[in-house]
N, C-alpha and C positions, 0 to 999 in steps of 0.2 A: 784717455777717456773713451776712445772707440772700443777697446777690448771689454771695458766694463758693460757695455750694452749686451754682450753675449752672456755674462753672469746675470744681469738683470732680467734678460729674456728667459733664462732657465728658471730663475726663481718665480717669474710670473707664471710659467707653465706649471710649476709645482703647485702654486697657489690655485690655478684652474682646476688641477686634477683633485686636490683636496676638497675644493668647493662642490665639484661633481660627485664626489663620494657622499657628501653631506646632503645634496639635493636627492640623491638616489634613495636615501633613507626614508623620505616622506612616502606614505603608502598611496597618496593621490597621483604621485608621478607613475606613469605608465611603465609596465615591465619592459616595453621596447626600448626604453632609455638606456638600458643596460648595454645595449650595442653602442650607442653614442659614448657611454662612459668608457667602454673597453678601447674604442678608437682614440679617445682623448689620452689614453695612457702613453701614446707614442709621442705626445707633444714635448714632454721633458727630454726624452732621448734624442729627438730631433734638434731641439734647441742645444743640447750638450754636444752633439755631433758638430754643429756649426761652431760652437765655442772651441771645441778640440782643434778644428782645422783653422778657424780664423784668428783666435786668440794669439797663438804663436808663443805663449809663455804663461807664467803664473798671473792670475789676477786676484787682487785683494779688494774686498768690499766689506768694511767694517769687520765683524767676527768671521766672515766667510773668506775662503781661499780655494780658488780654482786653479788646479794645475792638471798635468796629464792624468794622474790617478783619479782626481775628482771627476774629470770629464769621462774617462773610461768606465768608472763605476756607474755614472749617471745613465750613460748609453746602454750598458749591460743590464742595469736594474729595470730600466724602461722597457726594453725589449723582452726580457724575461716576464715582467708583470703582464705585459700585454699578451703573451702566448698563454701563460697559465690562466689568465682570467677569461680569455677567449674560450679556452677549453672549458672553463667552469660554467659558462652560460648554460650548456645543456646538461653537464655532469651534476650540477647542484640544483637544477630546476625541480621545484616541488618541495624543496627543503623549507622548513618553517622559518628559518633564519636566512632565506635566500639573499635578502638585501644586505643584511649585516655582514655576511660572508664577503661580499665584494668591498664593502667600505672598509673592513678591517685588512683584507688583503692589500687594498690600496695604501692604507696608513703603514702597514708593516714594510711594504717595498720602498715607499718613497721616504719614510723616516730614515731608513738606512742610507739613501742618497744624501740626505741632510747631514748625516754623520760624518760622511767622507768628505763633505764640502765645508765642515767646520774647520776653521783655523784658530780658534781661541780655546785654551784648555778647559775653561769654564763651560763653554758651549759643548765641547766634546763630552764632558762629564755628564751633561744633561741628555744629549742626543743618543749616547751609546745604549741607554736603557729603552729608548721609545720603540725600536722595532721589537725588542725582545718582550716588551708588554704586548705589543700587537700579536706576537706569536702565541703567548700564553692565552690571550683572549680568544684567539681562533681555536685553540685546542679546547677550551672550556665552552665553547658555544652549545655543544650537545649537552644541555644541562640535565637531561633525564638519564644519561648514561653515566653510571658510577665510575667505570674505568677511566673514561675521559676526564672526569673531574679529579681523579687521583693522579693522573699523569700531568694534568695542568698545574695542580698544586705543587707536585714535585719539581717541574719545570720553573715555576715561580720562584720557589725557594733558591734554586741553583742560579737562576738568572740574576736574582737580587743580590746575591754574593758577587757575581761578575760585575754588576752595575756599581756595587759599592767599591769594588777593587779599582775600577777605573776611575771613579770619583775620587778616591783617597789619593791615587797617584797623581791625577791632574792638579788637585788642589795642593798637595804637598809640593810638587815640582814648582808651580807657579808661584807659591809663597816663599820658597827657599831662594829661587834664582831671581825673584823680583821681576818677573816677565811672564805675561799671560798668552802671548802669541806663541803658538807651538813652534814654529821655525826658530824664532829667536831664543825661546827657552831651551831648545835642543842644541844650541850652537856650543862649540867647544869651550868658549869663554865663559858662558853661564854654567855649563855642567862642571866645570872646575871648582865651582863653589860648593859642590856636594861632596860629602864624605863617601868613602868607598861602600861603608855599610848602607848608607842611604840608597845609593844607586842599586845595590844588591836587593834591598827590600822592595824597591820600586819595580824592578825587573821581576822579582817574584809575584808581585801583585798583578803585573801586566800578563805574566804567564797563566796565572790563575784565571784572569779574565778572558783570555783567549782560548784555553783548553776546555772551558765549561760549555760554551755554545758549539765548540767543534765537536763535542761528544767524545773527548778522549778519556782514556783510563786515568784516574778511577771514577770520572764523572760521566762515564758512558751510558749508565743505566737509563737516563731519560731518553736518550737517543734510541736505545734498543726498544723502549716501550712506547715510542712515538707513533708506532703504526696504527694507534687507534684514530688518528686524524684522517679526514678525507684525502683524497689523492691530491687536489689542488694545494691543500695546506702542506702536505708532504713534500710536493714539488718546491714550493717556496722555501720551506725549512731546508731541505738538503741541497738545493741549488743556490741559496741565497745566505741565510742567516748563519749556517755552520761555517761559512767561508769567512766570516767577519773577523775571526781571530788572526789570520794571516795579515789582513790589511792593518789591523791594530798594532801587531808587533813591527810591521814596516814603518808606520808613522812614528813609533817610538824607538826605532832601532838603535839611535846613538846612546840611549840609556844602557844597552847591553855591553859596551865597551868596558874592558878590564873586570869583568865579573864572570863567574862560572854558570851564569843563567843559560848560556847556550848548551852546556852539558845536561843540565837538568831537563831542559825542553827536549832534547834529543831522546833522553831515556824515557820520557813519558810518551813521546810520538812513536818510538820504536816499539814499546809495549803495546800501544794502541793498533799499530800496523799488524802485528802478529794476531792480536785478538780479532780484530775486524776482518782480517783476511780468513782466519779460521772459522769464524761464524758464518761468513758468506759462502764457505765450502760445505759445512755440514747441515745447514738448514735447507728445507725444501721449499718453504714459503718464499715467493718471489719478492714480496715487499720486504721481508726480513733480510734476504740476501742484499737487497739494495741498501738497507740500513748498515749492514756490516761493510759493504763496499765503501760507503760514505765515511765510516769511521777510519778505515784504512787509508783512503784517499787524503783525508784531512791530516792524518799522521804523516804522510809523505810531504804535505805542504808544510807542515810545522819542521820536519827534518831539513827541508831546503832553508826555512827561516834560521834554523840552528846553525847551518853552514853559511849564513850570510847572503844566500841567494834569494833576496826578497823580491827581485823582478821576476825570477822564474816562479816563485811561489804565487805571485799575483796573476801571471799567466796561466798557471795550473789552475787556480781556483776559478778563473773565468771559463776556461775550456771544460773543466769537470762540472761546473755549474750548468752549462748548456746541455752537455752530455746527460747529466743526472736528471735534469728536468724532462728531457726527451724520454728516458727510461721510465719514469714514474708517470707521465702522461700516456704512455703507451703500454702501461703494465696491464690494463685489462684485456689486451688483444694478444697476450702471450699464450701460445698453444704449443704444447711439446710436440717436436717433430722426431719421428723415429723413422730411420731408413738405413739403407745399407752403408752409407758414409759414416753413420755413428757406430757401426759394428766392425769397421775396418781397423786393423792395427797399423800404428804409425811408427812402430819401433825402428824400423829400417831407415827412417828419415831423421833420427835423432843425431847421428854424427853431422850430417850436412847441416842440420839446423843450428847445432852448436858452433860449427865453423863459421856459418853465415852470421851469427849473433856476435861472435867475437871480433869478425872483421868490421861490422857495422859499429860496434862500440867503440873499437880501437881508432877508427877513422873519425868518429864523432868527437872523441876525446882529443886527438891530435889537432883538430881544427881550432880549438881554443882551450888549451890545457890550464891556462891561468884564470879562467872564468869560475866564479863561485859555484860550487856544486856540480862542476863539469864531469867530475869522475863519476859521481852518483848517477848523473843523468846518462852517461855512457853506459854504466852498468845496467840501468833499467831499460835502455834501448835494446842492449845486447839480449836481455832476458826476453823482451817483447818480440824481438825479431826471431829468436829460437822457437818460442811458442807459436808465433804466427806461421812459420815455416812447417811446423808439425801439423797444424790445423789446415792450411791451405793445400798441402799435397793430398788430402782426401778427395779433392774435387777430380772429376773425371778428366778435366782438361789437362791435368798433369801439374808436376812440380815446377816447371819452368815458368808457367803462368803464374803460379804461386810466388816464384821468386820475383817476378816482375812487379807483382801487387805489393810485395813486402818492400821493395825498393822505392815504388811510388808513394806508399804511405809514409815511409821514413823521410823522404824528401819533402813531401808536403807538411809533415809534422815540423820539421826543422825550419821550413819557410815561414810557416805561421808563427812559430816561436820566436824566430829572429825578427820578424815585423813587429811583434808585440813589444819585444825588448827594446826595439829602436824607438817606438812611440812612448814608452814609458821612461826613457832614459832621463829626459829633462825634469820629471817629477820624482826622481829618485833621491832620497836623502843619503848622506854618507853613512855607510853601513859597516858594521863590525865583521871583520873576516878572521875566523879562528885559523890556527896553524894548520897547514897541509897535512900534518901527521893525524890530525883529528878526522879529516875527511877520509883518509885511508883506513883509519880505524872503523869509521861508520860503514864504509863499503865492505870491510871484512866481516863485519857482524851481519850485514845483509847476505852476503855469500854463505856465511856458516848457518844462518837460519834457513836458507833455501836448500842447503844440503841436508840439514836435519829433516826438513820437510819431505824431501824426496826419499830419504832413508825410512822415515816413518810410513809413507805412502806405500812403499814396497813391502812393508811388513803390517799390513792391516789387521792381521789376525793376533798380533802380539798384545800383552797386556797393557804395554805403554800406549800403543795406538788406540786401544779400546778406552782407556781411562782418559787420553787426551780428547777423543771424540765426544765422550759423555760430558766432560768439563766444558768443552766448547758449546755444546748443546744447551747446557745449564746456563752459561753466560748469555746466550742468545735469547732465551726464554723470558717472557715477562714475568713478573711476580703475580701471585693470585689476585691482588687488589687491582691490578691493571688488565685483568681478563674477566669474561663473563661467558659462561657456556652457552647461555640463550639471553640476548640482550632484553632485559626486563621492560626497556622503555617501548618496545615494540608493542607489548602487551597493553601497556597504558594508552598508546596510540589507538589500538584496536577499541578499547573500552570508551575512549572518547568519541571515536567514529560511531559506535553503536549508540551512544547516548544522544548524539545530534540527530540520529535516525528517529 
């Protein structure tokens, strides 16, 4: 009973935050109250942190289930929401829907917390769409701007498909196995009642539900055109909602056993990584670069899920979310810096960087070769170390300082990853592990793609490079309906202002 008080405390904190968001909507409430509301956003995170430390295991209260994943999600969402809304206090000040923005940001963030605390299939089916509805409403707030309305409509249709896919899976699974509690419904005994084709269809529906909010190919268009949203909304979108697919697949991971769903998931994610990385390279607009980066990073997260490394995927989404939120909130202060360091050639450092990367990757893989997706992580670490070595040797302090920085960053990264994995271990369901040959094939495809990219980069004047460049530019550009040469709503604002005078 003692552990249940932590859960009740968190639910009470969520109720306080939602009540505060409603109070803030009343025009008679002073605008100074927004500062009180923003600080109240830390209450659920504080309660979740105490629950994470003090509960010591899973806590079930009716249809709610609080485990390591639920507590981590609650802490992360609370901290993220506080940082974004604190930034929005000044950024959105003067907007006609200033109050509504904060209320919807609060709804979107903490509805996601409720989703990951849901332990009943029917509750999951309902909660999955609540933050998606909030995100569509945030996008559509600029009612006078036609591109925003077009993007909101497009998002609404796709998110509705994702919501229906989750609802169908949850109801179908619960009805067939005769159990509505998520943990019990996914037990080996209950899943044995399902035919192989049923599990395959359910896995396909879950993949559809995951890749849509993650902005993966072929549903990436909504993410590419989401740049019409204000910066705080973009931060919530890219640091929070797009990550939901990884957690959804983790929650239902036992369904993927004995199906080919992980192969289909990898193919979709791999295509998304190539497209997202290419878009981020060819576009000069900073916000569009971040959109392409998010698409690629979500692809990496889903590749980890396809390899059965759900714990690594959750760590990835948390750290990526914090990093991407910081980039969006700092996007207005980006100033190009041109100096001698940018003009120096680093070709002489390539052999040393490759050797350093190979050593790092090999050592990382040998530390735990049987861990899911360890080979892929080692490959990505080796590539990162190689690139970092080439960049850090440009500094005047020299390459040995760069070497020390690379080593320190690698050790810090592994320490953080290991600690997160240890904290999440108790909340991890039994995951499907594909054959080792599949992981080797995945890594071979990544290496092949990297080699092709280097080959094309060294032949930029070739027809293939030009055609690829133009294709990626086209993929990253919004459709005409999602753009406007001159926002007409500004003219309407001006007319209204003149009429009041």
